[in-house]
C-alpha positions in Angstrom: -18.7 10.2 -55.7 -16.2 12.5 -57.3 -15.0 15.8 -55.8 -17.9 17.8 -57.3 -20.5 15.6 -55.5 -21.9 14.1 -58.7 -22.0 10.4 -59.0 -19.5 8.8 -61.4 -20.9 7.1 -64.4 -20.5 3.6 -62.9 -22.1 4.6 -59.6 -25.8 4.2 -59.0 -27.9 7.1 -57.7 -30.0 6.4 -54.6 -33.7 7.3 -54.4 -35.9 7.5 -51.4 -39.5 6.3 -51.8 -42.0 7.1 -49.0 -45.1 5.0 -48.7 -47.9 6.3 -46.4 -50.2 3.9 -44.7 -53.6 4.7 -43.1 -53.4 1.7 -40.7 -49.7 1.8 -39.8 -46.5 3.8 -39.7 -45.2 5.3 -43.0 -42.2 3.6 -44.6 -39.2 5.1 -46.4 -37.2 2.8 -48.7 -33.7 3.7 -50.1 -32.9 2.0 -53.4 -31.0 2.4 -56.6 -32.7 4.8 -59.0 -32.3 2.5 -62.0 -31.5 -1.0 -60.5 -30.1 -4.0 -62.4 -32.0 -7.3 -61.8 -29.7 -8.3 -59.0 -29.8 -4.9 -57.3 -33.6 -5.0 -57.4 -33.4 -8.0 -55.0 -30.4 -7.0 -52.8 -29.8 -3.2 -52.6 -32.5 -1.6 -50.6 -33.2 -0.5 -47.1 -36.7 0.2 -45.6 -37.4 1.9 -42.3 -40.8 2.5 -40.6 -41.6 6.0 -39.3 -40.4 6.3 -35.7 -37.6 3.8 -36.0 -35.0 6.2 -37.3 -33.4 9.4 -35.9 -31.5 12.3 -37.3 -27.7 12.0 -37.5 -27.4 15.1 -35.3 -29.1 13.4 -32.4 -26.5 10.6 -32.4 -23.6 13.0 -32.4 
């Protein structure tokens, strides 16, 4: 990021997608907004509801 907080042109923006399930915990996936083919397979992170905590609680 540059000093203004905006991503540089060559940096990818990150998007959060939340999927709600009736029969299990909801999931949140962080992924590039407009991924290349290789990013689509390698640059994502998924967490189930209840398996993550706020940053403040770890401080």
